[in-house]
N, C-alpha and C positions, 0 to 999 in steps of 0.2 A: 504493500500500500504506500510505502515511502515514495516509490517511483510515480504513483498516481498523483501524489501531492505536488511533486516537482513538475510533472507534465501539466497538471492543472494550472499551476502558477505561470508556466511558460505561455499557455494559451491565453490566460487572462491578461498577461503583460501585453500581448499583441492587441487584444481588444481594447484595453485601457489606453494604450498609445493612440489608437485611432480615435477613441472617444475624446481624449484631451486635444488632439489636433483639430477635430471637428468643433470642439468648444472654442478653440482659438479662431477658427474661421467664422462660425455662426453664432457664437455666444450660447446662451441657454434658451434659445427659441423653443426648444422641445418642452419647456416648462408650461407652455400654454395647452399642451395636448391632454385631452381627457383620456381616462383609461381605455374606453372602447376604441379610441383612435390609435393608441399604442398597440392594443391587442390586434387591431386590423393590420397594422404595419408588420407585426410579427407573423400574422397569418399569411400575408402576401409573401414574405420571405420563405416561410415553411412550404407554401404551395409551390414556389419557384424551385426549391430544392427537390421536392417530389417530382416535379416536371422534368428537371434535369436528370434525375435518376431513371425516369421512365422513357424519355425521348433520346434518340440517338443524334438528332440534328439540333444544334444550338445556333441561334441567330444573334445572341449577345455573348461576347467573349468574356464572361465571368463565370466562375465555377461555384461549387457548393460552399467553399470555405468563406468567401466574402458574405454569403447569405447567413451562414452560421454565426459569423462575427456580428452581423446585424441583429440576429435574434438575441444574442447575449446582451448587446448594448441596449436594445430597446427594452428588454426585460428589466435591466438594471434601471433604466429611466422610469419604468412603470413602478418598480419598488420604491424609488424616490418619490414619485407622485403619490403613492399610497401613504407614505409617511408625512410628506409636506403639503399635500394638496395641490390642486391646479391653480395657476396664477393667470392674470390677464396680461402681464408683461414679463419678459425675462427678468429673473431676479438673482441669478447665481453667477459668480465669476468662475473662471476655470478652476481655481484652487478650491473653492467651496464645493463645486460639483465633483471634483476628483476625490475629495475627502468623503463625500456621500457615496460615491462609487466604491471606494475602498471599504467603507463600513458595510455596505450591502453585500459586497462580494465575500467579505470575511464570514458573514453569517451564512451565506449560501454555500461556501466551501465547507464550513463545519457541518452543515446538513449533509453534504456529499460524503464527507469522511464518516459520519455516523451511519449513513445508509450503506456505504461501502463495507463497513465493518459487519453490519447485520446481513447483507446480501452476498458477501464474499466476492465482490467485484464481478458479479454476473454480467454486467454490461460489456466486459471484455470479450464475451462469447457472442455478443449481439452484432448484427449487421448495421451499417450506417442507415440503411433504408428503414430498419425497425426503429431506430432512434428518431428518425424523421417522422415516422408515423406516430410515435409516442408524443412528440412535440405537437403534432396536429391534434391529437386526442386531447391533450391538455388545453390547447387553444379553444377547442369546442366546449370544453368544460368551463373555461373562463368566460366565454361568450354567454353561456347559459346562466352562469352566476351573475354576470353583468345584467342580463335581461331580467333576472329575478331581483334586481336592485341590491345585489350583494348578499341576499339572504340564502342561507343553506340550512338544511336540517341535520345532516350527519357528515357532510363533506368538509374537507380542509378548505381554508380560505383561498382567495385569489393569490395572495403573496406566496403561498406554498407552491402553487402551480407555476408561477413565474420562476421561482427558484428551481423547480424540477426541470423546466425548459432550459434554463441556463446550464444546468448540469448535464442534461442530455446533449446539448449542443457542444459543450466542452468534450464530452466523451466521443462524439462524432468526429470532432477535429483531431482528437488524439488518434482515433482509428485512421484518419486521413493523413497522418504523419506530420501534423502541424505543430507538435510539441517539440520538435527538434530544431 
């Protein structure tokens, strides 16, 4: 599991670097996005990955990796929105946003380590396509919870679903060799 922790950190470092660079370019314009908008952005990325996995012809020269990075970063934005709420105007500078990113990813990584302990790293025997399908399933769950105004009877909350999507996307990128 020590290897998984290092691989996880390597993937997140790539995602975080892109997040910080985009914050430098665009500021925190994403802070105006409501959760359903972020969920829809993640859904588009997951659908594109599934399409790339199923189709042999590609008309845009971008692969699965950039889409998995997008899923991770949009999920982290959603976790920040859950904590801080939606705003009408961008309100975070790059340093503040990076600190929130680090806080949310630390919690999400600990969840991964705990589940990895209990499940014995079963994800290592899974296909990238299965991880993509699990992300899509989590997205459909989140959409249903959003449609129910956040109310659940026995299910975990939206935040746990976003965290699982991050972890599945990291696992997929590890499988794709992006931790090296």
